[in-house]
C-alpha positions as CSV (number, residue, x, y, z in Angstrom):
1,D,24.1,1.4,-21.0
2,V,25.5,-2.3,-20.8
3,N,24.4,-5.0,-23.4
4,V,23.2,-8.3,-21.5
5,E,23.3,-11.7,-23.3
6,Q,20.0,-13.1,-23.7
7,T,20.6,-16.4,-22.3
8,F,18.8,-17.7,-19.1
9,K,21.9,-17.3,-16.8
10,A,22.6,-13.7,-18.1
11,R,19.2,-12.5,-17.3
12,V,19.3,-14.0,-13.8
13,L,22.4,-11.9,-13.2
14,T,20.2,-8.7,-13.8
15,I,18.1,-9.3,-10.7
16,D,18.8,-7.0,-7.8
17,Y,18.9,-9.6,-5.2
18,G,20.1,-7.6,-2.2
19,G,17.5,-4.9,-3.1
20,Q,14.9,-7.6,-2.8
21,I,16.0,-9.2,0.3
22,L,16.4,-6.0,2.0
23,F,12.9,-4.6,1.0
24,L,11.1,-7.7,1.7
25,F,12.5,-8.5,5.2
26,G,12.4,-4.8,6.0
27,L,8.8,-4.3,5.0
28,G,7.8,-7.9,6.5
29,L,9.0,-6.9,9.7
30,L,7.5,-3.7,9.8
31,V,4.0,-5.0,8.9
32,L,4.6,-7.7,11.4
33,A,5.3,-5.3,14.4
34,L,2.5,-3.0,13.6
35,T,0.1,-6.2,13.2
36,W,1.1,-7.4,16.6
37,A,1.3,-4.2,18.5
38,G,-1.5,-3.4,20.6
39,S,-3.4,-6.6,20.2
40,S,-0.5,-9.6,20.9
41,Y,1.9,-7.4,22.6
42,A,2.3,-4.2,24.2
43,W,4.0,-1.3,22.1
44,N,6.8,-1.2,24.3
45,S,7.5,-4.9,24.4
46,V,10.6,-6.5,22.7
47,Q,8.3,-8.4,20.5
48,I,7.2,-5.3,19.0
49,L,10.3,-2.9,19.2
50,A,12.6,-5.6,17.8
51,P,11.0,-6.1,14.4
52,L,10.0,-2.5,14.5
53,I,13.7,-1.2,14.6
54,I,15.1,-3.8,12.7
55,G,12.7,-3.4,9.9
56,V,13.1,0.2,9.6
57,A,17.0,-0.3,9.6
58,L,16.4,-2.7,6.6
59,L,14.3,-0.3,4.7
60,A,16.8,2.5,4.9
61,A,19.7,0.0,4.0
62,F,17.2,-0.5,0.9
63,L,17.1,2.8,0.3
64,V,21.1,3.2,0.6
65,W,21.6,0.0,-1.8
66,E,19.1,1.4,-4.5
67,Y,21.3,4.6,-4.4
68,L,24.4,2.9,-4.8
69,M,23.2,1.0,-7.5
70,L,22.8,4.2,-9.5
71,P,25.0,4.2,-12.6
72,G,28.2,5.0,-11.8
73,N,28.1,4.5,-8.1
74,F,29.7,1.7,-6.0
75,L,27.3,-1.3,-6.7
76,S,26.9,-0.3,-10.2
77,R,30.5,-0.5,-11.1
78,R,30.9,-3.9,-9.1
79,S,27.9,-5.4,-11.0
80,P,27.3,-3.2,-14.2
81,T,24.7,-5.9,-15.8
82,R,22.5,-5.8,-12.6
83,K,19.5,-3.7,-12.7
84,A,18.2,-1.9,-9.8
85,M,14.7,-3.4,-8.2
86,L,13.8,0.3,-7.9
87,P,15.7,2.9,-9.7
88,F,16.6,5.5,-7.0
89,K,15.8,8.6,-9.3
90,L,12.2,7.4,-8.9
91,L,12.1,7.6,-5.5
92,I,13.1,11.3,-5.7
93,A,11.0,12.3,-8.7
94,R,8.1,14.5,-7.6
95,N,5.2,12.9,-9.4
96,V,6.4,9.4,-8.9
97,S,6.7,10.1,-4.7
98,I,3.4,11.5,-4.7
99,L,1.5,8.5,-6.7
100,M,3.6,6.1,-4.3
101,Y,2.2,8.0,-1.1
102,I,-1.2,7.6,-2.5
103,S,-0.7,4.1,-3.5
104,F,0.4,3.6,0.2
105,L,-2.7,5.3,1.7
106,T,-4.9,3.1,-0.6
107,G,-3.5,0.1,0.5
108,M,-3.8,1.2,4.2
109,A,-7.4,1.9,3.9
110,M,-8.1,-1.3,2.2
111,Y,-6.1,-3.1,5.2
112,A,-7.8,-1.2,7.5
113,V,-11.5,-2.3,6.0
114,F,-10.8,-5.9,5.2
115,Y,-9.0,-6.7,8.5
116,F,-10.2,-4.4,11.5
117,V,-13.8,-4.2,10.3
118,D,-13.8,-7.9,9.9
119,L,-12.4,-8.2,13.8
120,Y,-15.1,-5.8,14.7
121,F,-18.0,-8.2,13.5
122,A,-16.1,-11.1,14.5
123,L,-15.4,-9.8,18.4
124,V,-18.3,-7.3,18.9
125,H,-21.1,-8.9,17.1
126,G,-20.0,-12.6,17.5
127,K,-20.3,-13.5,14.1
128,D,-18.3,-16.3,12.5
129,S,-15.6,-15.7,9.9
130,G,-18.2,-16.1,6.9
131,E,-20.6,-13.6,8.2
132,S,-18.0,-11.1,9.1
133,G,-16.6,-11.3,5.5
134,L,-20.0,-11.1,4.1
135,N,-20.6,-7.8,5.9
136,L,-17.5,-6.4,4.1
137,L,-19.0,-6.5,0.7
138,Y,-20.7,-3.3,1.2
139,Y,-17.1,-1.9,0.4
140,L,-17.5,-3.3,-2.9
141,P,-20.1,-1.1,-4.5
142,G,-18.5,2.0,-3.6
143,L,-15.1,0.3,-4.8
144,A,-17.0,-0.1,-8.3
145,A,-18.6,3.3,-8.3
146,G,-15.3,5.1,-7.7
147,S,-13.3,2.7,-10.6
148,Y,-16.3,3.8,-13.2
149,L,-16.2,7.4,-12.0
150,A,-12.5,7.5,-12.5
151,M,-12.8,5.7,-16.0
152,F,-15.3,8.4,-17.0
153,I,-13.1,11.5,-15.9
154,C,-9.9,10.0,-17.4
155,N,-11.4,9.0,-20.5
156,V,-14.4,11.3,-21.3
157,W,-14.3,14.4,-19.4
158,P,-12.1,16.4,-18.6
159,M,-9.5,13.6,-19.5
160,Q,-7.2,14.3,-16.7
161,T,-6.1,12.5,-13.6
162,F,-5.1,15.1,-11.1
163,G,-8.4,16.2,-10.1
164,I,-9.9,12.3,-9.4
165,L,-6.8,11.7,-7.5
166,F,-6.9,14.6,-5.3
167,F,-10.6,13.9,-5.0
168,G,-9.5,10.1,-3.7
169,V,-7.1,11.6,-1.4
170,L,-9.9,13.7,0.4
171,I,-12.8,10.9,0.3
172,E,-11.0,7.9,1.2
173,P,-9.6,9.4,4.9
174,L,-12.8,10.9,5.6
175,G,-14.5,7.6,4.8
176,L,-12.0,5.9,7.2
177,T,-13.0,8.2,10.0
178,L,-16.7,7.9,9.6
179,V,-16.1,4.1,9.8
180,A,-14.1,4.3,13.0
181,L,-17.0,6.7,14.2
182,A,-19.8,4.1,13.0
183,L,-18.0,1.2,14.4
184,D,-17.7,2.9,17.7
185,R,-21.5,4.0,17.7
186,G,-22.5,0.4,16.4
187,G,-25.2,1.3,13.9
188,M,-25.3,-1.0,11.1
189,P,-26.9,1.6,8.5
190,F,-24.2,4.1,9.6
191,I,-21.3,1.4,8.8
192,I,-22.9,0.3,5.3
193,V,-22.9,4.1,4.2
194,T,-19.0,4.8,5.6
195,L,-17.8,1.6,4.0
196,V,-19.4,2.5,0.7
197,L,-17.9,5.8,0.8
198,T,-14.5,4.4,1.8
199,G,-14.8,2.1,-1.3
200,V,-15.3,5.2,-3.6
201,G,-12.5,7.0,-2.3
202,S,-10.3,3.8,-3.0
203,G,-11.7,2.9,-6.3
204,V,-11.3,6.5,-7.6
205,R,-7.3,5.9,-7.3
206,F,-6.9,2.8,-9.0
207,M,-6.8,3.6,-12.8
208,P,-5.7,7.3,-12.6
209,G,-2.6,6.2,-10.4
210,T,-1.5,3.7,-13.1
211,L,-2.1,6.5,-15.8
């Protein structure tokens, strides 16, 4: 380990600027491409392919950068006081990789609910933004129920995290599938039930994932 002076300048020099720039721009371009694709532009258009390809390339460069930041590697030797944004060893650790995958799925589920379901109510039912957002509140009871269930299982019985995480991995995709089916059929009671179920699948992952 390298000792770092506790001055503002010394602490600033520990920040992994290269890793942060590669990650933010790469992920930002990837999200932009996936958001535009199929709605604003065709999948095979240059407006989608360019940010998609560049975003993937930047994220690949981010992984290479973080690998070179490992102790003893090129970037680590060039800047011994700089700390990696995301230590590469975490990326290849089994438990951490599984948790990152689970967190990624949870984020995708929440994005799908808050973005696409809101668009459904606005475009199909002709509701304004306030009414469309209000219908998303049905997601919250499931989120609360899932969170409290996770608290009980992690703190009272059986005081483990694997079971509830696995339960969430099963319930959340099931809920999202049923949400898509409910939106296709247009039945409001069915939509409400599926939103609650998806909320449960998301809620049970928050605390166990952190633990």
